[in-house]
N, C-alpha and C positions, 0 to 999 in steps of 0.2 A: 171600541175606539175611546181613548182617554180624552180628558177635557181639553188638553193642549192641542191635540190633533183635530178635535172637533172645532175648536175656535179658529185654528189655522185654515181649515177647509171653509168655514163660514166667511172668514176674512177674504180668502181668495175669491170665493163666489161673489161676495159683496163688491170687491174691486172690479171684477169682470162685468158685473151688472151695471155699476155706476159709470164705467168707461164705455159701455156699449152705446152706439148711436141709435140702434133699433133693437127691439126684442119682441118675441112672439111665443105664444103657448097654444098648443092645439092637440087634436086627435088625428089618428091616421088608421087606415085599414086597406086591405086589398087581397090579392092572390099571390101565391108563390109556387114555384116549379122546383121540386126537390130532385136532386141527382146524387147517385152514389149507391154503393152496396154490392158485394159479390159473395156468393156462397158456393162451396165445392163439396159435393157428396163424398162420403167415405164408403168404399165398395164392400168392405168386410168379406174379402175373398171372392169378389165378383158377383155377390148376391144382390147388392143394392146399387142404385144410380150413383155414379162417381164423376159426373160431369160438373163443369163450373157454370153457374147461372149469374148473369149480371142483371141487376134490378132495372126495371123500366120506370122512367120518371113519371110522376103523377102530380096533379095540381092540389094545392092546399090553401089555407087561409091564414091571415095574420092581422093583428090589430094592436094599437098601443097609443102612447102619448109622446109628445116631443116638446122641447124648450129650446129656442134659438136666440143667440145673442150675435148681433152684427156689428162689425167695426169696419166702416167703409166697404171695401169689396170682400173682406174676409168675414167668416162667421164660425162660431162654435155651437154645436148642436148635440146635446145629450138626449137620448131616447130610452123608452122602456117599451119593449115589443114582445108580444106572445105570438108564437108561430106553431101551427099544426102542419107537419110534413108527412108525406107518404110516398113510398115507392112500392113496386109490385114485382115479385119474383115469379116468372113463368116456369114453375116446376113441371115435371113430366105429366102428371094427371090433373093438377088443379093449380091456379095461381094463389100466391100467399102475399098478404099485405104486410109491409114493414112500416110501422107508424112511430113517429117521434114528436113529442110535444116539448117545447122549450121556451124559456124566457131569455131575451137578449137585452143587454144594457150597453149599447154602443156610445162612444164619445167621438163624434165626427168633427173634422175640421174642413172647411170648404172655402171656395173662392168663386166669386161672380165673374164668369167669363164674358158674358154679353147679355144686356137687357134682363130678361127674366130667367136666364139659364145659369145654374150653379153646378159645379162639380165638387165632390167631397170624398174623403176617405178617413178611416180611423180604426182603432181597435174596438173590440166588443167583448164584454164578459157574458158568458152564456151558461145557463143552468138547465139541464135536462130534467123535466118534470116526470115524463113517462116515456117508455120505449118498449115495443113489443113486436114479435114476429108471429103472424098467424099460423097456428098449427103446431106449436112447440109442445114438448112434453118435459116437465109439467106445464100445464096451461099458463099463459101469461108470464113466461120466463123473462126476467129482466135482461135486456140487451145493453151491454156497456158501450155507449155511443162515443164517448170522448175520454181521453186521459189528461186533458187540460181544458180549463174553462175558457180559454182564449180563442178568439176568432178575429178575422179582419173583414171589413166591409168597404166597398167603394161604389160610387154611382154618380148619377146625374139627375137633376130635378129642375122643373120649370114652375114658376109661380104666376098665378093669375088672380090678382086681388087677394082674397082670403084663402084661395084654394091653391094646392100644389099637386103636380104629378111627379112621381118619384120612381126611378128604375135603378136597382142596385144588385150587386153580387155579394153574397155572404159566404165566406169560406172558413171552415173550421181549421184551426192550427194544430189539432191533434195529430198524432202519428198513427199509422196503421197498427192495430192491435187485434189479431185473430182470437176468436173464442169458439168453443165447441157448443153445438146445439143439437138437440134431438127432436126430429120432426116426425109427425104421424105418417108413416109410410103408406098405409092403406088409403089415406085421403089425398096425399100430395105426390106420391111416387118417389120420395126421397126419405132416407132414414137418418142416421147420424151424419153430421156434416160439420164443416168448418166455415164459420162466418168470417171470411177473410178480411173484409173491410166494412166496418159498421158505420163509418162516418157519412154524414149527409151534408152536402152543400146546397145552396138554393139561390134562385133568382127571384127577386120580389118586385112587384109593381104595386104602388100605393097611391091612394088619393088622400091628401091631408087637408084639414080644415083648421084655420087659425081661430080659436075661440077668442083669444085676445091678441091684438096686433098694435104695437105702439105707433106704427106709421099711419094706421087708420084712425087714430084717436087724436083729436085736437089738443086735449089736455095732457100732453106727454109730461112725464116726470122730469124734474130738473134737480131734484135733491139727492141726498145720499142714501145710505143703507144703515139700518140699526138692528142690533140683535142683543 
């Protein structure tokens, strides 16, 4: 990023900050329920398993940071979240775990519908840190999870003082992109296969804590922003 773009971004953030009526900064964490993934075996002349297996959803964990600016009933909320997701393939002789670790940076726009209840939605930039399917040859073969880093998130949250409960849906905007995998047949009962859909979507439930909350501080700022 060159100096002009950097200064423009800083000026925009500064303007949003100074115009906000309330702002908060905090941490969040909780559980997630991952969904997605199908694999079809390649028979090789009828010798090996050639059925299609859909992954069973599993629970994982996530955690991160958030910053929220409020303008009357509206708010803007950027976040930084790490998610550990897993699903499981019930292959003929043994189950195989499909694991994906990723970083998400959503930019959410929301509205207060009533009392402590907010709804929100927005885009998210996502970067896959690690992905693997148990039992592949060679071991720990990298699975291509996404062909675009973009995703979309939407949800609802409720605030209780410095705490919030948050429920959201996170959907990848990648398109389906099959890839070939080689699985240890003696262990899992499937040999060469096509990983038809490597994408994972998730439902997240979070508990957030506001480390700093302007509404809870008597000495709220009234000045500007400097950089």
